[in-house]
C-alpha positions as a Markdown table, in Angstrom:
| # | Residue | x | y | z |
|---|---|---|---|---|
| 1 | Met | 30.8 | 11.4 | 116.6 |
| 2 | Asp | 32.8 | 8.3 | 115.4 |
| 3 | Lys | 30.3 | 6.4 | 113.2 |
| 4 | Lys | 32.6 | 3.4 | 112.5 |
| 5 | Cys | 31.6 | -0.2 | 112.8 |
| 6 | Lys | 33.8 | -0.8 | 115.8 |
| 7 | Thr | 31.8 | 1.7 | 117.9 |
| 8 | Cys | 28.4 | 0.5 | 116.7 |
| 9 | Phe | 25.8 | -1.5 | 118.7 |
| 10 | Trp | 25.3 | -3.9 | 115.8 |
| 11 | Trp | 29.0 | -4.8 | 115.5 |
| 12 | Asp | 30.1 | -8.4 | 116.3 |
| 13 | Cys | 33.8 | -9.1 | 116.0 |
| 14 | Glu | 33.9 | -12.0 | 118.5 |
| 15 | His | 31.8 | -14.7 | 116.8 |
| 16 | Pro | 33.6 | -18.0 | 116.3 |
| 17 | Arg | 32.7 | -18.2 | 112.6 |
| 18 | Leu | 35.1 | -15.3 | 111.9 |
| 19 | Glu | 37.9 | -17.7 | 112.4 |
| 20 | His | 36.9 | -19.4 | 109.2 |
| 21 | Ala | 36.1 | -16.3 | 107.2 |
| 22 | Pro | 38.1 | -15.8 | 104.0 |
| 23 | Glu | 40.7 | -13.1 | 103.9 |
| 24 | Val | 39.3 | -10.2 | 101.9 |
| 25 | Pro | 41.5 | -7.4 | 100.6 |
| 26 | Gly | 40.7 | -4.1 | 102.5 |
| 27 | Ile | 39.3 | -5.9 | 105.5 |
| 28 | Ser | 42.0 | -6.0 | 108.2 |
| 29 | Lys | 39.7 | -6.2 | 111.3 |
| 30 | Pro | 36.7 | -8.3 | 110.2 |
| 31 | Gly | 33.4 | -8.5 | 112.0 |
| 32 | Phe | 29.7 | -9.0 | 111.3 |
| 33 | Cys | 27.1 | -6.3 | 110.9 |
| 34 | Arg | 24.0 | -7.5 | 112.8 |
| 35 | Lys | 21.7 | -4.6 | 111.8 |
| 36 | His | 19.9 | -6.6 | 109.1 |
| 37 | Arg | 18.9 | -10.3 | 108.8 |
| 38 | Pro | 21.3 | -12.6 | 106.9 |
| 39 | Gly | 21.0 | -12.8 | 103.2 |
| 40 | Gly | 20.1 | -16.2 | 101.7 |
| 41 | Tyr | 22.6 | -18.2 | 99.7 |
| 42 | Met | 22.0 | -21.6 | 98.0 |
| 43 | Leu | 24.7 | -24.2 | 98.6 |
| 44 | Lys | 23.9 | -27.4 | 96.8 |
| 45 | Asn | 20.4 | -28.3 | 98.1 |
| 46 | Tyr | 20.6 | -26.1 | 101.2 |
| 47 | Gln | 19.9 | -22.5 | 101.8 |
| 48 | Ile | 22.1 | -20.8 | 104.4 |
| 49 | Gly | 22.1 | -17.3 | 105.8 |
| 50 | Ile | 25.2 | -15.2 | 105.4 |
| 51 | Gln | 25.8 | -12.0 | 107.5 |
| 52 | Pro | 27.8 | -9.3 | 105.8 |
| 53 | Ile | 31.5 | -9.2 | 106.8 |
| 54 | Met | 32.7 | -5.6 | 107.4 |
| 55 | Asp | 35.9 | -3.9 | 108.5 |
| 56 | Ala | 36.0 | -2.3 | 112.0 |
| 57 | Glu | 37.0 | 1.0 | 110.3 |
| 58 | Glu | 34.0 | 1.1 | 107.9 |
| 59 | Gly | 30.9 | 3.0 | 108.8 |
| 60 | Cys | 27.3 | 3.6 | 107.6 |
| 61 | Ala | 24.3 | 5.8 | 108.0 |
| 62 | Glu | 22.6 | 3.3 | 110.2 |
| 63 | His | 25.2 | 3.5 | 113.0 |
| 64 | Arg | 23.9 | 3.2 | 116.5 |
| 65 | Lys | 26.2 | 4.0 | 119.3 |
| 66 | Arg | 27.0 | 1.2 | 121.7 |
| 67 | Asp | 26.0 | 1.9 | 125.3 |
| 68 | Gly | 28.9 | 2.1 | 127.8 |
């Protein structure tokens, strides 16, 4: 079974915020992993949530196959 991000239920590569994501070496097909809640990050006096940016070809042990 292909356990890569692009085939996972938690994979989100269509969110509009990805248009503003920085280019990261090694990530050619970016997307968000929605398996876990966002991590907190302090920006001046505000705390914002940041979802991990992954590459479509990466994989993990928490892969869950998308239906259909």
